[in-house]
N, C-alpha and C positions, 0 to 999 in steps of 0.2 A: 656588584660582586663583593666590594669591600664590606658593605653592611652585612651581607650574608655570612662572610667569614667571621665578622665580629660577633654576630648572633650565635654562631656555632660555638665560638669560644666562651661566650657568656653562659650558654646552656650547659657547657661542660663544667663551668664553675659552680653552677647551681647544683649539679648532680654530685659533685665531688668534694665540696668544702662545707664549712659550718655556716651557722646562721649569719654572722656578720658579713662574710664574703658573699653569701647568697643575696643579701640586701645590696651590697656594693655592685653586684652584677646587674641587679634591677636598675639601680640608679644610673649606671653607665649606659645601659641599654636605652634609657629614656633621654639621655643627652643627645642622641643621634636623631631624635624626632623633634618636630616643632609642636608646640601646644598653644592653644588660644589662651588669652587672659580671661580667667573666670571671675565672676563677681557674684555677690549675694543676689539670690532670686528676688525679683520685684514682688511687692504685694503678697507677702507670705501670710496665709490665713491661719486662723486658730485651728482649723481642722488639719491643716498640713503640719503645724507644730505638734499636734497631738500624736502624730504617727512617727515622729523622729525620736532619737534617743533622748533620755531625760537630762543629759548634760548639755544639750545644744543651746537652751536659753541662757546658759551661763558661759558660753564660749565667745570668742572674739567675734565682733560684728553685731552682737546683741548687747542690750543696755547693761546687763548685770555682769559683764565680763570684768573680772578681777576687782569688782566693787563689793558684791555681796559675799557673805561668808560661804555660801554654797558654791560660788564660782571658785573661790580659793580652795575649797575642799576638793573639788574635781581636779584642780590643778595639782594638788598634792598627790592625788591618786594616780593620775596619768603621767605626771612629770612633764618634760619638755614637749612631747607631742600634743599636749592639750592646747598649746598656743597655735596649732595648725588644724585642730580638729574641726573648726568651723567649716572648713572646705568639705569635710565628710558630711556634715549636716546639710550643706548646700546641695551636695550630690544627691542625697536622699530625696530632697524636695524636687529637684529637677528630674530625677528618675520617675517619681510619681507623675509629674506633668507629662513626661514623654510617653508614658504608657496609657494615658487617658485616651479613650476611644475617639474623641473629637479632635485630637492633635493632628495637624497636617504632617505629611511625610517629611517635608523639608524641615519643619520645626522639630519633629521628633529626632531626626538625625543630628541636628545642631545641638539639641539638649543632650543626646548621648555623648557627643564630643565633649561638652562641658562637664558632664559627669565624669568622664574618663580623666580629663585634665585635673579635676578636683581630687580624685583618688590618687593620682600620681603625685600631686602636690603634698598630700598628707604622707604618703609613703616615703617621699624624699626627705621628709623632716622627722621621720620616726626612727627610734632605736630598734635594733633587731629583736629585742625582748619586749617591745610594746605589745600589750595583750590583744589589742584590736588589729594588729598588722595582718595576721592570717586572714581575718574576715575582710579587711580592706583589699588585700591582694586577690582573694577569691571573687569579690564583687567587681574588681577591675577586670578580671578574666571574663566575667559574665557580660559586661558592657562591650568588651573588645570582640566577643563573639557576635553580639548584635551589630557591631560595626564592620563585621567580616574581617577583622584583624586577627586572623586565626593563629599565626605564629606568635604574635604578642600575647594572645590569650593563653596559648600553651605555656609560655614562659611564666605568665602571672600565676596560673593555677599550680605550676610546678614549684614556684617560690612559696606559695601558701602552704603546700604540702611539706616542703622542706622545713619551714618555720614551725609548723605544728602538725606532725604526722597524723594525729587523730582528729583533725578538723574535717569531718565528713563532707561538707559542701564543696570543698576543693576537689574532691573525687567525683561526687555525683554530678556536678554541673559540667565538668569536662566530659564525663562519660555520656551525658545527655547529648552533647554535640557529636561525639564520635558515633553514637547510635543513630543519630539523625542523618549522618552522611554515609552510613553503611559500614563503618569500621567496627564491627561487633567484636572481633577478637581483641582489638586494642581496648575497647570499652570494657570488656569482661576482665581483662588484666588489671585495669585501673580500679574497677570496683572491687576485685578480689583483694588488691593491696589495701584499699580503704577499709574493707571489712577486717583485715588482719589487725588494723590499728583501732578501728571503731566497730567492734563486732555487734553492738546492739543497735546500730543505725537502721531504722526501719526502711528508709529510702534506699540505702545501699543494698539491703537484703532483698527488697523487691526488685531492684534493678538486676541483681545477680540472678534471681529466678527468671526474669524475662530474657536474660541472655543465656539461659540453659544451665545455670550453675545451681549448686545445692549449698546454701549458706551454712548448713549444719556441718559441712565438711571443712569449713575454714578453721585453721588453727591460729588463734590470736597470738600476736607477738607479746613478749613479756614486758618490753619497754618501748615507749614511743620514739624509737630512733628511725629516721627516714630510710626507706629502701633506696637503692640506687635506681633511678628512673632513666628511661631513654625517650625523652620527648622527641616528636618529629623534628627533623632538621628544617630550618627555614628554607623556603623555596624562592622568596623574593622579598625585597624591602617592602614595608607596608606603611601606609599613611592613613590618617583619618579623613583626609580630604577626598571628597567625592566618593566615599565608600558607603554603599547601601547597608542598612542593618540586616543582620542575618535572621533576626526574629523580632517581632514586636508584641509577643504575647505578654499578658500581665504577669507580674511577679509579686510575691509578698515582700513588703518593704520594711519588715521588722528587723531592726538592728539590735545587736546585743550590747548591753552596758559593759564597761570594762571588767566588772566582777564576774561576768558570765559570758565569755565570748563564743561558747559553743551553740547557743540558741536551740530551743526545743524543736523537735521535728513535728510536722503535722502531715496528715494524709492529703496529698494533692496530686493531680495528674503529673506523671513523670516528665512530660514535655513542658512543664511550667516551672520556670526558674524560681527558686526560693532560697532564702537564707534565714 
């Protein structure tokens, strides 16, 4: 009961206050949950390194960290969050491993939990204006859906939208979940709001058509100021322990560099997560 009341209070903060307080709400929410101690993935291959962001080889836990000029350059671009970004890199590698067809279900769930912990680690050490934070929060929401932590996913996606209202993945991935569970009216409203802020998103436009809407009727907003949202109220405390993944379908693991957090869209099935 206590955690449910706290969650309702935190959701209210996300809806009604600015960026810094939205991040504060996220951090406070995660203080009530336990998280495993994550570590660098073992035996990282060249193929895995080739799929993660270009700053990763220069981040902490890799040999070039704060030694090479390139590492120092990335540190100057990202600021303080650079010193935690290695957890984001670890998460991308573990997500790839979790989604491999030969991964056992128990290993997959454990990897999803580690991915979530790493995302939270970076978010807790980021500033509200960190350019990658909306992407991190959206990816956090995706893995929380896979772990059936739906209330937490709702909060994470809402935070991503609050931080960057025109970040289309934070709308499309949450809408995918709502569509999957039959909440088409809510999904359509989320997609409509997303199109108001990101009217050229092909993914959102196609989702809106599938939900019976006409994208040409959407009136774009003049400024990327977040609408007041009404996320679902939490129904029960949630934990990653013993939670089955909601979905284990492959997703594209392309992460955006700090200079371009919006990432280009591609044509993929709508029930396939992607950023």
